[in-house]
C-alpha positions in Angstrom: 0.0 0.0 0.0 3.0 2.4 0.4 4.4 1.9 -3.1 3.2 2.1 -6.7 4.7 1.0 -10.0 4.8 4.2 -12.0 5.2 4.6 -15.7 5.6 8.4 -15.8 4.8 11.6 -14.0 4.6 14.9 -16.0 3.0 18.3 -16.2 0.9 19.1 -19.3 -2.5 20.3 -20.3 -5.6 18.3 -19.7 -6.9 17.1 -23.1 -10.2 15.4 -22.1 -13.1 15.6 -19.7 -14.9 18.8 -18.5 -11.5 20.0 -17.3 -10.0 20.1 -20.8 -7.4 22.8 -21.4 -6.3 23.2 -17.8 -2.8 22.6 -16.5 -2.6 19.1 -15.0 0.0 16.8 -13.5 -0.4 13.3 -14.8 0.6 10.2 -12.8 0.5 7.3 -15.2 0.6 3.9 -13.4 1.8 0.7 -14.9 -0.4 -2.3 -15.8 -3.9 -2.8 -17.2 -6.3 -5.7 -17.1 -8.0 -4.8 -20.4 -6.7 -4.7 -24.0 -9.0 -2.3 -25.8 -8.6 -2.3 -29.6 -7.8 1.5 -29.7 -5.4 1.7 -26.7 -2.7 4.3 -27.4 -0.7 3.8 -24.2 0.2 0.1 -24.5 3.7 1.0 -23.3 2.2 1.3 -19.8 1.1 -2.3 -19.7 4.6 -3.4 -18.4 7.0 -0.4 -18.3 7.4 1.2 -14.9 9.4 1.7 -11.8 8.4 1.1 -8.2 8.2 4.4 -6.2 7.0 5.2 -2.7 3.9 7.3 -2.1 6.1 9.9 -0.6 8.3 10.0 -3.6 5.3 10.4 -5.9 3.8 13.1 -3.7 7.1 15.0 -3.5 7.3 14.9 -7.4 3.8 16.3 -7.7 4.6 19.1 -5.2 7.8 19.9 -7.2 5.9 20.1 -10.5 3.2 22.2 -8.9 5.6 24.7 -7.2 5.6 27.2 -10.1 1.9 27.7 -9.5 2.4 28.9 -5.9 0.9 30.8 -4.4 -2.1 28.6 -5.3 -3.6 29.6 -8.6 -7.4 29.3 -8.5 -10.0 29.8 -11.2 -13.1 31.9 -10.4 -16.1 29.8 -9.6 -19.7 30.4 -8.5 -20.1 31.2 -4.8 -21.6 27.8 -4.0 -18.5 26.0 -5.3 -15.0 25.7 -3.9 -12.3 27.5 -5.9 -10.5 25.2 -8.3 -6.8 25.0 -7.4 -4.3 24.5 -10.3 -2.7 22.4 -11.5 -5.1 19.5 -11.5 -3.7 16.1 -10.7 -4.8 13.0 -12.6 -4.1 9.3 -12.0 -4.3 7.4 -15.2 -2.7 4.3 -16.7 -2.9 1.6 -17.5 -5.6 1.1 -14.8 -4.8 2.9 -11.6 -7.2 0.9 -9.4 -5.2 -2.3 -10.1 -2.7 -1.1 -7.5 -4.1 -0.7 -3.9 -1.6 2.1 -3.2 -3.5 4.4 -5.6 -6.3 4.8 -3.0 -4.1 6.4 -0.2 -2.2 8.4 -2.8 -5.4 10.0 -4.0 -6.5 10.7 -0.4 -3.1 12.4 0.3 -3.3 14.5 -2.8 -6.9 15.6 -1.9 -5.5 16.5 1.6 -3.0 18.7 -0.2 -6.0 20.6 -1.7 -5.4 19.4 -5.2 -8.4 18.7 -7.5 -7.7 15.0 -8.2 -9.1 13.2 -11.3 -9.1 9.4 -11.8 -9.3 7.9 -15.2 -10.6 4.3 -14.8 -11.9 1.7 -17.2 -15.1 0.9 -15.4 -14.1 -2.7 -15.0 -13.2 -2.4 -11.3 -15.1 -1.4 -8.2 -14.9 2.4 -7.8 -16.7 2.6 -4.4 -13.5 2.7 -2.3 -12.1 5.9 -4.0 -12.0 9.0 -1.8 -15.3 10.9 -2.4 -13.4 14.1 -3.1 -11.8 12.5 -6.2 -13.5 13.2 -9.6 -13.9 9.8 -11.2 -13.9 9.7 -15.0 -15.2 6.2 -15.7 -15.4 4.5 -19.1 -18.3 2.5 -20.3 -16.5 0.2 -22.9 -18.3 0.3 -26.3 -18.4 -2.8 -28.6 -15.5 -1.8 -30.8 -13.2 -1.9 -27.8 -13.4 -5.7 -27.7 -13.9 -5.3 -23.9 -17.7 -4.5 -23.7 -18.2 -7.6 -21.5 -15.9 -6.2 -18.8 -18.2 -3.3 -18.0 -19.0 -3.4 -14.2 -22.6 -2.1 -14.3 -22.7 -2.2 -10.5 -20.5 1.0 -10.6 -23.4 3.1 -11.9 -25.2 3.5 -8.6 -21.9 4.7 -7.0 -21.5 7.6 -9.4 -22.0 11.2 -8.2 -22.7 14.5 -9.9 -18.9 15.3 -9.7 -18.0 12.2 -11.7 -18.0 11.8 -15.5 -18.8 8.8 -17.8 -16.8 8.5 -21.0 -17.7 6.6 -24.1 -14.8 6.0 -26.6 -16.4 5.7 -30.0 -14.9 4.3 -33.1 -17.8 2.8 -35.0 -21.4 3.5 -35.9 -22.3 0.5 -33.7 -20.5 2.2 -30.7 -22.5 5.3 -31.2 -25.8 3.4 -31.2 -24.8 1.4 -28.2 -23.8 4.5 -26.3 -27.0 6.2 -27.1 -28.9 3.1 -25.9 -27.1 3.1 -22.6 -27.7 6.8 -22.0 -31.4 6.3 -22.4 -31.7 2.9 -20.7 -29.9 4.1 -17.5 -30.9 7.8 -17.6 -27.1 8.6 -17.5 -27.5 12.3 -18.3 -29.2 12.7 -14.9 -26.3 11.3 -13.0 -23.2 13.2 -14.2 -21.6 14.7 -17.3 -21.2 12.4 -20.3 -18.2 12.4 -22.7 -17.9 11.1 -26.2 -14.3 10.6 -27.3 -13.6 9.7 -31.0 -11.1 6.9 -31.7 -8.1 8.4 -33.4 -6.4 5.7 -35.6 -3.3 4.3 -34.0 0.1 5.1 -35.4 2.2 2.0 -36.4 4.4 2.4 -33.3 1.3 2.5 -31.1 -0.1 -0.8 -32.3 0.5 -3.7 -29.9 0.0 -7.3 -30.6 -2.0 -7.9 -27.3 -4.8 -5.5 -28.2 -8.2 -6.9 -29.0 -9.4 -6.7 -32.6 -12.4 -4.7 -33.5 -15.3 -7.2 -33.7 -16.2 -8.2 -37.3 -18.9 -6.3 -39.1 -18.5 -2.9 -37.5 -18.5 0.3 -39.5 -15.9 3.0 -38.6 -17.3 6.4 -38.0 -15.5 9.6 -38.9 -15.1 12.5 -36.5 -17.4 14.7 -38.6 -20.1 12.0 -38.8 -19.9 11.5 -35.0 -20.4 15.2 -34.4 -23.3 15.4 -36.8 -25.1 12.5 -35.2 -24.7 14.0 -31.7 -26.4 17.2 -33.0 -29.0 15.3 -35.0 -30.0 13.2 -32.0 -29.8 16.2 -29.5 -27.6 14.2 -27.1 -26.6 15.8 -23.8 -23.0 14.9 -24.2 -19.6 16.7 -24.5 -17.7 15.7 -27.7 
């Protein structure tokens, strides 16, 4: 519980979620129990170094130091100010390592806004309630649809986010069906992320193939269908 295998820690800009565009420190943990067809971080399946929670926290504080005194974004009076940079645990799958739980709690205690990117295949209930959980629901083209842990849905809060990674027309129809069947828009923000084709160096032999018979969807077509169907999602 006092160590984690870490692939990389770096400061960049958040590229996804409702926090897109904000400075963010990424803690990428090693290992994943899924092999989604579109995964662009297969290098994190095995590459990493064991580090103590103190070492990780010290590195986060070092990267955040240029932002001191604490930079905050203006927010409505009923909300707490948003301290920058954000901190996100990603992977791989962070919840595979038990030490991710006390690390997230410690970072929340440091007043960081902590984000967790998780596949939705593992139990999210034990995560500190201050953490913003960004949980996937795996669409058919991922090859991992059967791994969705539907028991996670009742544990979601308004501060969490559900992400659908969409690469085919079948993914879109499936995501739309889940949104309506589970009334997901009433739970938390919904994200649609388009599958960008993998570069040759990103392709990994362990990734699942896209199931036969599916039709790729272009980025433009996905945007047009969201508008045509008046979906309450963020693209």
